[in-house]
Residue frames as qw, qx, qy, qz and C-alpha x, y, z in Angstrom:
[[0.885, 0.361, -0.036, -0.291, -23.16, 17.19, -2.07],
 [0.721, -0.311, 0.554, 0.278, -20.87, 14.17, -2.51],
 [0.423, 0.739, -0.336, -0.402, -18.79, 14.59, -5.65],
 [0.899, 0.045, 0.407, 0.157, -17.60, 11.86, -8.04],
 [0.022, -0.737, 0.459, 0.496, -14.41, 12.34, -10.05],
 [0.860, 0.329, 0.378, 0.094, -13.71, 11.00, -13.53],
 [0.483, -0.165, 0.428, 0.746, -11.11, 11.32, -16.27],
 [0.326, 0.816, 0.307, -0.366, -12.15, 14.41, -18.16],
 [0.259, 0.057, 0.177, -0.948, -12.98, 16.65, -19.79],
 [0.662, 0.262, 0.418, -0.565, -16.70, 16.10, -20.39],
 [0.747, 0.487, -0.212, -0.400, -17.51, 13.36, -22.87],
 [0.092, 0.478, -0.873, -0.006, -15.03, 10.60, -21.97],
 [0.645, -0.103, -0.730, -0.199, -15.83, 6.90, -21.72],
 [0.252, -0.084, -0.734, 0.625, -15.36, 7.29, -17.94],
 [0.315, 0.099, 0.220, -0.918, -18.21, 9.79, -17.83],
 [0.640, 0.026, -0.504, -0.580, -20.37, 7.59, -20.05],
 [0.519, -0.043, -0.841, 0.146, -19.70, 4.61, -17.79],
 [0.084, -0.131, -0.653, 0.741, -20.59, 6.41, -14.58],
 [0.442, 0.092, -0.002, -0.892, -23.78, 7.94, -15.99],
 [0.672, 0.015, -0.613, -0.415, -24.94, 4.51, -17.19],
 [0.537, -0.045, -0.803, 0.255, -23.99, 2.59, -14.04],
 [0.190, -0.274, -0.610, 0.719, -25.01, 4.98, -11.28],
 [0.029, -0.802, -0.569, -0.178, -28.23, 6.85, -10.65],
 [0.372, -0.536, -0.093, 0.752, -26.56, 10.23, -10.67],
 [0.389, 0.882, 0.257, 0.067, -26.49, 13.49, -12.60],
 [0.603, 0.526, -0.084, 0.593, -23.86, 15.81, -14.03],
 [0.230, -0.865, 0.117, -0.431, -24.01, 18.15, -11.04],
 [0.810, -0.543, 0.218, 0.017, -22.24, 15.54, -8.90],
 [0.891, 0.195, 0.127, 0.390, -19.47, 14.90, -11.43],
 [0.099, -0.927, 0.265, 0.246, -16.11, 16.65, -11.50],
 [0.868, 0.459, -0.094, 0.165, -13.49, 16.04, -14.18],
 [0.520, -0.707, 0.376, 0.296, -9.74, 15.54, -13.67],
 [0.390, 0.735, -0.455, -0.318, -6.88, 15.51, -16.20],
 [0.414, 0.343, -0.843, -0.020, -5.75, 11.94, -15.43],
 [0.797, -0.333, -0.484, -0.143, -6.74, 8.77, -13.61],
 [0.560, -0.028, -0.504, 0.657, -3.90, 9.41, -11.14],
 [0.077, -0.243, 0.152, -0.955, -5.45, 12.79, -10.35],
 [0.678, -0.364, -0.330, -0.547, -8.83, 11.15, -9.71],
 [0.793, -0.219, -0.523, 0.220, -7.26, 8.63, -7.31],
 [0.367, 0.098, -0.374, 0.846, -5.29, 11.38, -5.53],
 [0.308, -0.357, -0.039, -0.881, -8.42, 13.52, -5.10],
 [0.797, -0.379, -0.379, -0.280, -10.26, 10.61, -3.45],
 [0.724, -0.066, -0.477, 0.494, -7.22, 9.79, -1.31],
 [0.215, 0.121, -0.278, 0.928, -6.98, 13.39, -0.08],
 [0.009, 0.539, 0.732, -0.417, -10.72, 13.61, 0.61],
 [0.087, 0.241, -0.174, -0.951, -11.40, 16.31, -1.98],
 [0.642, 0.014, -0.385, -0.663, -14.13, 14.11, -3.49],
 [0.725, -0.257, 0.496, -0.402, -15.98, 11.15, -2.01],
 [0.825, 0.117, 0.547, 0.084, -15.62, 8.75, -4.96],
 [0.187, 0.644, -0.479, -0.566, -14.00, 8.42, -8.36],
 [0.914, 0.279, 0.285, -0.078, -14.17, 6.18, -11.40],
 [0.039, -0.700, 0.622, 0.349, -11.01, 4.93, -13.15],
 [0.863, 0.337, -0.292, -0.240, -10.38, 2.45, -15.99],
 [0.632, -0.517, 0.577, -0.025, -8.66, -0.74, -14.85],
 [0.446, -0.124, 0.835, 0.297, -8.65, -3.07, -17.84],
 [0.574, 0.469, -0.179, -0.646, -9.65, -3.35, -21.49],
 [0.897, 0.085, 0.421, -0.101, -10.55, -6.58, -23.26],
 [0.755, 0.630, -0.041, 0.179, -8.25, -5.72, -26.20],
 [0.319, 0.751, -0.381, 0.435, -5.33, -3.77, -24.72],
 [0.674, -0.138, -0.614, 0.387, -5.25, -5.39, -21.28],
 [0.455, -0.667, -0.418, 0.417, -4.59, -3.68, -17.97],
 [0.128, 0.897, -0.030, 0.421, -4.27, 0.06, -17.49],
 [0.746, -0.055, -0.444, 0.494, -1.03, -0.30, -15.56],
 [0.110, 0.367, -0.245, 0.891, -0.85, 3.28, -14.33],
 [0.626, -0.473, -0.094, -0.613, -4.18, 2.73, -12.55],
 [0.892, -0.211, -0.386, 0.105, -3.00, -0.53, -10.96],
 [0.611, 0.104, -0.367, 0.694, 0.23, 0.98, -9.67],
 [0.112, -0.451, 0.126, -0.876, -1.35, 4.22, -8.42],
 [0.755, -0.456, -0.188, -0.433, -3.92, 2.26, -6.42],
 [0.892, -0.163, -0.333, 0.258, -1.21, 0.03, -4.94],
 [0.627, 0.027, -0.235, 0.742, 1.58, 2.52, -4.22],
 [0.140, 0.230, -0.025, 0.963, 0.17, 6.04, -4.08],
 [0.482, -0.365, -0.069, -0.793, -3.13, 5.82, -2.21],
 [0.115, -0.009, 0.903, -0.415, -5.13, 4.11, 0.49],
 [0.609, 0.130, -0.028, -0.782, -8.42, 4.15, -1.38],
 [0.446, 0.026, 0.889, -0.098, -10.55, 1.05, -1.86],
 [0.228, -0.063, -0.705, -0.668, -12.36, -0.37, -4.86],
 [0.397, 0.126, 0.558, -0.718, -16.10, -0.17, -4.11],
 [0.730, 0.450, 0.392, -0.333, -17.73, -1.39, -7.33],
 [0.368, -0.123, 0.710, 0.587, -16.88, -2.93, -10.68],
 [0.515, 0.660, 0.197, -0.511, -18.43, -1.41, -13.81],
 [0.433, -0.072, 0.728, 0.527, -17.95, -3.18, -17.17],
 [0.451, 0.682, 0.172, -0.549, -19.15, -1.34, -20.26],
 [0.720, 0.410, 0.435, 0.351, -19.18, -2.01, -23.98],
 [0.191, -0.654, 0.183, 0.709, -16.84, 0.41, -25.73],
 [0.597, 0.595, 0.468, 0.266, -17.73, 1.70, -29.18],
 [0.327, -0.434, 0.165, 0.823, -15.37, 4.16, -30.82],
 [0.432, 0.807, 0.402, -0.016, -16.42, 6.80, -33.33],
 [0.481, 0.091, 0.208, 0.847, -14.56, 8.92, -35.86],
 [0.032, -0.860, -0.418, 0.292, -15.56, 12.51, -35.11],
 [0.438, 0.176, 0.269, 0.839, -14.97, 15.51, -37.39],
 [0.143, 0.379, 0.115, -0.907, -16.04, 19.09, -37.99],
 [0.604, 0.509, 0.512, -0.337, -19.28, 19.21, -39.98],
 [0.481, 0.780, -0.187, -0.353, -17.62, 20.50, -43.14],
 [0.002, 0.581, -0.797, -0.165, -15.02, 17.71, -43.37],
 [0.953, 0.110, -0.086, -0.269, -15.01, 14.19, -44.81],
 [0.916, -0.255, 0.223, 0.213, -12.68, 11.20, -44.75],
 [0.731, 0.467, 0.095, 0.489, -10.49, 12.43, -47.63],
 [0.084, 0.867, -0.104, 0.481, -9.71, 15.75, -45.94],
 [0.720, -0.684, 0.109, -0.045, -8.37, 14.23, -42.70],
 [0.570, 0.591, -0.480, 0.309, -4.60, 14.43, -42.21],
 [0.062, 0.338, -0.727, 0.594, -4.47, 14.05, -38.39],
 [0.688, -0.434, -0.505, -0.287, -6.33, 11.80, -35.96],
 [0.085, -0.483, 0.577, -0.654, -6.28, 12.61, -32.25],
 [0.809, -0.382, -0.324, -0.309, -7.13, 10.18, -29.48],
 [0.586, -0.620, 0.494, -0.163, -6.05, 8.64, -26.22],
 [0.152, 0.486, -0.840, -0.188, -3.36, 6.01, -26.99],
 [0.366, 0.054, 0.902, -0.224, -5.53, 3.18, -25.63],
 [0.595, 0.568, 0.359, -0.440, -8.45, 4.15, -27.87],
 [0.413, 0.697, -0.450, -0.376, -6.22, 4.54, -30.93],
 [0.075, -0.349, 0.933, 0.042, -4.71, 1.12, -30.27],
 [0.483, 0.258, 0.780, -0.303, -8.19, -0.40, -30.24],
 [0.593, 0.716, 0.209, -0.304, -8.78, 0.95, -33.77],
 [0.336, -0.509, 0.601, 0.516, -5.46, 0.01, -35.44],
 [0.422, 0.229, 0.798, 0.363, -6.99, -1.99, -38.31],
 [0.239, 0.853, 0.458, -0.074, -9.56, 0.70, -39.04],
 [0.090, -0.887, 0.179, 0.417, -6.94, 3.46, -39.13],
 [0.385, -0.320, 0.708, 0.498, -4.64, 1.43, -41.36],
 [0.364, 0.401, 0.787, 0.297, -7.44, 0.66, -43.81],
 [0.137, 0.861, 0.486, 0.064, -9.45, 3.89, -43.85],
 [0.020, -0.994, 0.104, -0.010, -6.84, 6.55, -42.97],
 [0.916, -0.010, 0.000, 0.401, -3.45, 5.07, -43.94],
 [0.490, 0.461, -0.038, 0.739, -1.81, 8.46, -44.56],
 [0.330, -0.837, -0.065, -0.430, -3.12, 10.29, -41.49],
 [0.275, 0.355, -0.667, 0.595, -0.88, 10.97, -38.52],
 [0.649, -0.564, -0.498, -0.115, -2.19, 9.49, -35.26],
 [0.158, 0.496, -0.395, 0.757, -1.49, 11.86, -32.38],
 [0.426, -0.325, -0.773, 0.340, -1.93, 11.31, -28.65],
 [0.284, -0.609, -0.016, -0.740, -4.33, 13.25, -26.43],
 [0.107, -0.271, 0.750, -0.594, -4.79, 12.96, -22.66],
 [0.447, 0.261, 0.764, -0.385, -8.32, 11.59, -23.16],
 [0.282, 0.404, 0.749, 0.442, -10.76, 10.85, -25.97],
 [0.016, 0.892, 0.439, -0.107, -12.80, 13.90, -24.97],
 [0.261, -0.731, 0.218, 0.592, -9.72, 16.13, -25.05],
 [0.365, -0.008, 0.704, 0.609, -9.10, 14.79, -28.56],
 [0.174, 0.696, 0.662, 0.218, -12.60, 15.83, -29.62],
 [0.142, -0.906, -0.153, 0.369, -12.05, 19.31, -28.17],
 [0.361, -0.463, 0.457, 0.669, -8.84, 19.63, -30.21],
 [0.334, 0.336, 0.739, 0.479, -10.68, 18.76, -33.44],
 [0.069, 0.876, 0.464, -0.108, -13.07, 21.64, -32.86],
 [0.162, -0.873, 0.145, 0.436, -10.11, 24.03, -33.06],
 [0.268, -0.450, 0.671, 0.525, -8.11, 22.38, -35.86],
 [0.710, 0.482, -0.132, -0.496, -9.08, 22.00, -39.52],
 [0.675, 0.429, -0.585, -0.136, -8.41, 18.75, -41.39],
 [0.029, 0.290, -0.880, 0.375, -8.32, 16.70, -38.19],
 [0.732, -0.303, -0.446, -0.416, -10.48, 14.00, -36.64],
 [0.263, -0.447, 0.696, -0.497, -10.80, 12.37, -33.25],
 [0.534, -0.165, -0.824, -0.097, -11.61, 8.92, -31.95],
 [0.121, -0.122, 0.541, -0.824, -14.12, 9.45, -29.17],
 [0.146, 0.370, 0.869, -0.295, -17.61, 9.03, -27.78],
 [0.007, 0.608, 0.597, 0.524, -20.95, 10.08, -29.23],
 [0.362, -0.810, -0.377, 0.265, -21.46, 11.97, -25.98],
 [0.404, -0.464, 0.149, 0.774, -18.35, 14.09, -26.72],
 [0.203, 0.252, 0.582, 0.746, -19.48, 14.73, -30.31],
 [0.172, -0.765, -0.579, -0.225, -22.83, 15.97, -29.00],
 [0.436, -0.736, -0.222, 0.468, -21.26, 18.13, -26.28],
 [0.309, -0.475, 0.280, 0.775, -18.86, 19.86, -28.67],
 [0.544, 0.684, 0.185, -0.450, -21.36, 20.03, -31.56],
 [0.025, 0.500, -0.742, -0.446, -19.31, 17.93, -33.97],
 [0.813, 0.245, -0.215, -0.482, -20.23, 15.20, -36.45],
 [0.673, -0.231, 0.702, 0.022, -19.86, 11.43, -36.04],
 [0.395, 0.527, -0.538, -0.527, -18.49, 10.52, -39.46],
 [0.685, 0.090, -0.702, -0.170, -18.26, 6.75, -38.85],
 [0.657, -0.505, 0.305, -0.470, -19.45, 4.69, -35.88],
 [0.930, -0.211, 0.295, -0.065, -18.23, 1.49, -34.21],
 [0.545, 0.734, -0.404, 0.027, -14.73, 1.73, -35.68],
 [0.507, -0.570, 0.636, -0.115, -13.12, -0.50, -33.02],
 [0.293, 0.399, -0.826, -0.268, -11.29, -3.53, -34.42],
 [0.217, -0.135, -0.963, 0.085, -13.24, -5.98, -32.25],
 [0.405, -0.495, -0.363, -0.678, -16.98, -5.68, -31.69],
 [0.726, -0.512, -0.456, 0.050, -16.76, -7.28, -28.23],
 [0.359, 0.380, -0.333, 0.785, -14.56, -4.44, -26.97],
 [0.545, -0.751, -0.351, -0.129, -15.21, -3.84, -23.26],
 [0.242, 0.508, -0.465, 0.684, -13.56, -1.77, -20.55],
 [0.619, -0.506, -0.570, 0.188, -13.60, -2.59, -16.87],
 [0.018, -0.653, 0.196, -0.731, -13.91, 0.50, -14.67],
 [0.507, -0.365, -0.693, 0.360, -13.84, 0.58, -10.89],
 [0.266, -0.835, -0.109, -0.469, -15.55, 3.00, -8.52],
 [0.583, 0.049, -0.540, 0.605, -13.17, 3.94, -5.71],
 [0.370, -0.795, -0.051, -0.479, -13.68, 5.51, -2.28],
 [0.040, 0.527, -0.684, 0.503, -12.45, 5.31, 1.30],
 [0.656, -0.213, 0.477, -0.544, -15.13, 3.14, 2.88],
 [0.123, -0.106, 0.979, 0.121, -15.42, -0.64, 2.74],
 [0.608, -0.007, -0.319, -0.727, -18.41, -2.23, 1.03],
 [0.653, -0.143, 0.630, -0.394, -20.59, -4.94, 2.53],
 [0.232, -0.038, 0.928, 0.288, -21.00, -8.33, 0.93],
 [0.544, 0.253, -0.122, -0.791, -23.57, -8.41, -1.85],
 [0.809, 0.071, 0.563, -0.154, -23.38, -12.15, -2.49],
 [0.765, 0.558, 0.219, 0.236, -21.91, -11.47, -5.95],
 [0.216, -0.939, 0.205, 0.171, -18.51, -9.98, -5.12],
 [0.788, 0.429, -0.194, 0.396, -14.92, -9.77, -6.20],
 [0.540, -0.798, 0.096, 0.249, -11.81, -9.01, -4.11],
 [0.611, 0.691, -0.216, 0.320, -8.58, -7.43, -5.34],
 [0.691, -0.673, 0.138, 0.227, -5.26, -7.85, -3.54],
 [0.458, 0.770, -0.417, 0.150, -1.58, -7.03, -4.13],
 [0.924, -0.356, 0.045, 0.129, 0.93, -9.64, -2.94],
 [0.205, 0.844, -0.476, 0.138, 4.58, -8.81, -2.22],
 [0.957, -0.089, -0.226, 0.160, 6.99, -11.74, -1.83],
 [0.575, -0.728, 0.194, 0.319, 10.21, -11.64, 0.22],
 [0.052, -0.604, 0.596, 0.527, 12.39, -12.47, -2.79],
 [0.760, 0.398, -0.272, -0.436, 12.03, -14.05, -6.19],
 [0.230, -0.346, 0.910, -0.004, 12.55, -17.81, -6.08],
 [0.347, -0.042, -0.829, -0.437, 11.10, -20.90, -7.78],
 [0.328, -0.417, -0.847, 0.046, 7.59, -21.62, -6.58],
 [0.030, -0.143, -0.354, 0.924, 6.86, -18.15, -5.14],
 [0.468, 0.012, -0.224, -0.855, 3.75, -17.63, -7.24],
 [0.579, -0.123, -0.779, -0.206, 2.71, -21.28, -6.89],
 [0.259, -0.174, -0.736, 0.600, 2.75, -20.91, -3.11],
 [0.257, 0.158, 0.179, -0.936, 0.29, -18.01, -3.38],
 [0.555, 0.049, -0.494, -0.667, -1.96, -19.77, -5.87],
 [0.432, -0.089, -0.895, 0.072, -2.15, -22.95, -3.80],
 [0.058, 0.156, 0.606, -0.778, -3.73, -21.06, -0.91],
 [0.521, 0.245, 0.007, -0.818, -6.69, -20.29, -3.17],
 [0.566, 0.173, -0.708, -0.387, -6.76, -23.53, -5.16],
 [0.241, -0.024, -0.921, 0.306, -6.87, -25.66, -2.00],
 [0.190, 0.342, 0.588, -0.708, -9.97, -23.73, -0.88],
 [0.309, 0.496, 0.750, 0.309, -11.63, -23.82, -4.32],
 [0.039, 0.806, 0.166, -0.567, -11.48, -20.02, -4.66],
 [0.652, 0.550, 0.379, 0.358, -11.61, -18.90, -8.29],
 [0.295, -0.537, 0.141, 0.778, -9.07, -16.30, -9.47],
 [0.523, 0.760, 0.384, -0.025, -10.17, -14.02, -12.31],
 [0.397, 0.870, -0.178, 0.231, -6.96, -12.03, -12.83],
 [0.761, -0.485, 0.119, 0.415, -3.25, -12.47, -12.06],
 [0.508, 0.794, -0.049, 0.331, -0.66, -9.94, -13.15],
 [0.697, -0.357, -0.099, 0.615, 2.91, -9.22, -12.11],
 [0.181, 0.940, 0.062, 0.283, 4.04, -5.59, -11.87],
 [0.533, 0.338, -0.405, 0.662, 7.40, -4.00, -10.91],
 [0.508, -0.650, -0.475, 0.306, 7.74, -3.02, -7.25],
 [0.131, 0.948, -0.023, 0.290, 9.59, 0.22, -8.18],
 [0.613, -0.731, 0.278, 0.111, 12.52, -0.91, -6.03],
 [0.260, -0.526, 0.714, 0.382, 14.86, -2.87, -8.29],
 [0.572, 0.352, -0.538, -0.510, 14.88, -4.56, -11.68],
 [0.478, 0.069, -0.874, -0.047, 13.42, -8.07, -11.43],
 [0.018, 0.173, 0.775, -0.608, 11.37, -7.40, -8.29],
 [0.319, -0.276, -0.547, -0.723, 7.61, -7.74, -8.76],
 [0.387, 0.068, 0.651, -0.649, 4.33, -7.77, -6.92],
 [0.026, -0.242, -0.902, -0.358, 1.27, -9.75, -7.98],
 [0.451, 0.038, 0.105, -0.886, -2.12, -8.12, -8.56],
 [0.078, -0.143, -0.982, -0.090, -4.79, -10.79, -8.00],
 [0.547, -0.092, -0.003, -0.832, -8.57, -10.63, -8.42],
 [0.091, -0.052, -0.992, 0.077, -10.65, -13.41, -6.90],
 [0.463, -0.432, -0.501, -0.590, -14.32, -14.25, -6.66],
 [0.593, -0.517, -0.589, 0.189, -15.89, -13.62, -3.26],
 [0.188, -0.892, 0.033, -0.410, -15.79, -11.11, -0.41],
 [0.263, 0.498, -0.650, 0.510, -13.03, -10.60, 2.14],
 [0.513, -0.318, 0.485, -0.633, -15.50, -11.52, 4.90],
 [0.911, 0.077, -0.297, -0.275, -16.18, -14.96, 3.36],
 [0.772, -0.550, 0.318, -0.017, -14.67, -17.53, 5.75],
 [0.899, 0.117, 0.240, 0.347, -12.52, -19.34, 3.16],
 [0.434, 0.749, -0.019, 0.501, -11.16, -16.11, 1.68],
 [0.381, -0.854, 0.225, -0.272, -10.47, -14.77, 5.15],
 [0.882, -0.338, 0.302, 0.126, -8.58, -17.96, 5.92],
 [0.788, 0.398, 0.153, 0.443, -6.56, -17.80, 2.67],
 [0.156, 0.869, -0.104, 0.458, -5.61, -14.15, 3.23],
 [0.604, -0.737, 0.266, -0.142, -4.58, -14.87, 6.81],
 [0.915, -0.099, 0.270, 0.284, -2.32, -17.70, 5.66],
 [0.598, 0.621, 0.079, 0.500, -0.76, -15.50, 2.98],
 [0.148, -0.929, 0.127, -0.315, -0.09, -12.70, 5.48],
 [0.728, -0.594, 0.337, 0.061, 2.13, -15.03, 7.50],
 [0.823, 0.028, 0.406, 0.397, 4.16, -16.04, 4.43],
 [0.477, 0.684, 0.231, 0.501, 4.47, -12.86, 2.38],
 [0.369, 0.029, -0.198, 0.908, 6.43, -9.65, 2.92],
 [0.233, 0.262, 0.264, -0.898, 3.23, -7.67, 2.52],
 [0.093, 0.428, 0.832, 0.341, -0.31, -8.04, 1.23],
 [0.157, 0.146, 0.108, -0.971, -2.59, -5.11, 0.41],
 [0.243, 0.533, 0.807, -0.072, -6.34, -5.51, 0.35],
 [0.071, -0.003, 0.304, 0.950, -7.49, -3.22, -2.46],
 [0.498, 0.052, 0.107, -0.859, -11.17, -3.81, -1.87],
 [0.162, 0.250, 0.954, 0.037, -14.05, -6.26, -1.84],
 [0.290, 0.342, -0.015, -0.894, -16.86, -5.04, -4.05],
 [0.724, 0.404, 0.465, -0.310, -19.89, -6.03, -6.13],
 [0.415, -0.034, 0.697, 0.584, -19.03, -7.53, -9.51],
 [0.305, 0.238, -0.290, -0.875, -20.45, -5.99, -12.65],
 [0.685, 0.237, 0.563, -0.398, -23.84, -7.49, -13.48]]
């Protein structure tokens, strides 16, 4: 049976996303302690696919995912999955808001609930967990604590959702990507991700890259600079664009870039989220 990895333990937003997006069941899913571990497991062939968070509409990119995909693996993005993210304050059944002195959550989730925490739990300590589901597990063992997590996790660990939809912005969404080793065929509604490495930083370096797409009327949906891990001030550019790598104009643009850049990595062409 082909296995799919996700950031665990059971009950994370990653698990929720994959159960909603794919016609699969829990028997195919295997949890890992970090997104890096999921990517590594796919890279080493221990599992056939994995799901990792790439970007949040409030907190921006999950940089560790970007860099692990670029530097530490040869896996490809196979599908984009965008889900609405609703956070919940989860407690033991015998506790209420006044009894909470600690709140556990993943740092990204806690950051998406800053206003709520400041208003409703101003005196509680906010402590980091490796995932929202891990935070919920910790609450089960500790009195006077709460977690920010999913309703799925609350159900799994038999805890109570004290307050729902506590995120600061109701339009909170997270972009996940399904990764694997095989390339995906064009669906007619695709996106391509690439990483561009320039020879050296100089005026117009980014403009030169952008012009290759602008001159061919190719729409870019994301541009981000990230350190190359070599020296301070050296960066690569993560770029998402609309279309598939097999599209003639995109193929032409990539070919032109390859002759002018130090390196370009194709991170995948894949169906966009519906």
